[in-house]
N, C-alpha and C positions, 0 to 999 in steps of 0.2 A: 643167068642160065637161059639158054635158048629154049624156046618152046618145044622144038623137035627133040632135043636132048631130054627134056623133062618127060615128054610123052614116051620116049623110048624106055626111060627108067620105070615109068608107071606100068607100061606094057610088059616089062620083064618081071614084074612082081607076081607072086602067086595070087590066085583068084581071091582069097580071103583078104589079102593085103590091098588089092585093087579096090575091093568093096569098102575097106576102111578109108582109103584115099577119097573115093567118091563121096562117102558120108561126110568127111571133113570138108571137102570143097562145098558141099551143100550147106553145111553149117556156116562156113565163111560167107557164102552168098546171102544167107539170111540175116547176118549181123547188120546192124544199122550202118548205112553208108557204103556197104560193100557191094551192093547190087547196082547195076547200071540202069535197072528199070526204075520208073518213077515211083515215088512212095505211095503206099496204099492210102486211099481216101479215109479220112477220119469218120465221116458220116456217109451212109448210103444216099444216093440221089433223091430217093423218095422222102427221106427225113429233111433234107435241105429244101426240097420243094414245099413241104408242109411248114417249115420255119418261115420261109419267105411269104407264103400265103398268110400266115398269122401276122407277120409284120405289116403286110399290106392292109389287112383288115383293121389292125390297131391304128394305122395311119388314117384310114378312111373314117374311123369312128371318132378318134380323138384329135387328129391333126398333128402338126409338129409341136413339140414342147421343148423347153429349155432344160437341158440335162446338167448344166453347170451347178445349180444348187444341190442336186442329188450327189454329184461327184464331190463337192466340197464337204457335204455332210458325211459322206462315206469316209473321206480322208480324215476328218476330225474324230469320228466315233469308231472307225474301223468296221463299220457295218453293223454296229450294235444298236 
C-alpha cells in the first residue's frame, strides 16, 4: 500500500480512531528492533566513567594478572 493511500485512509478516520492509530504506531516504534534510532545505552556515561576509573586504579595497584586459572576454576565449579 502506498504511503499516500495509507495517510488518506488514516485522515478519513474519526478523531478517536486516528488517536488509536497513533497509539498503535507509537507502540510499534517502541518494540525492540522497530525503531530506526540507535538502542538506548545500558549504563549512563557517569557509571561507565566510574567503572573505567576503578579498573585503572586496580591495574595501577595490582598490575596485570593471569585470568586463565580463574576461568578454569569457574568452569569446573560453576562459580561455587
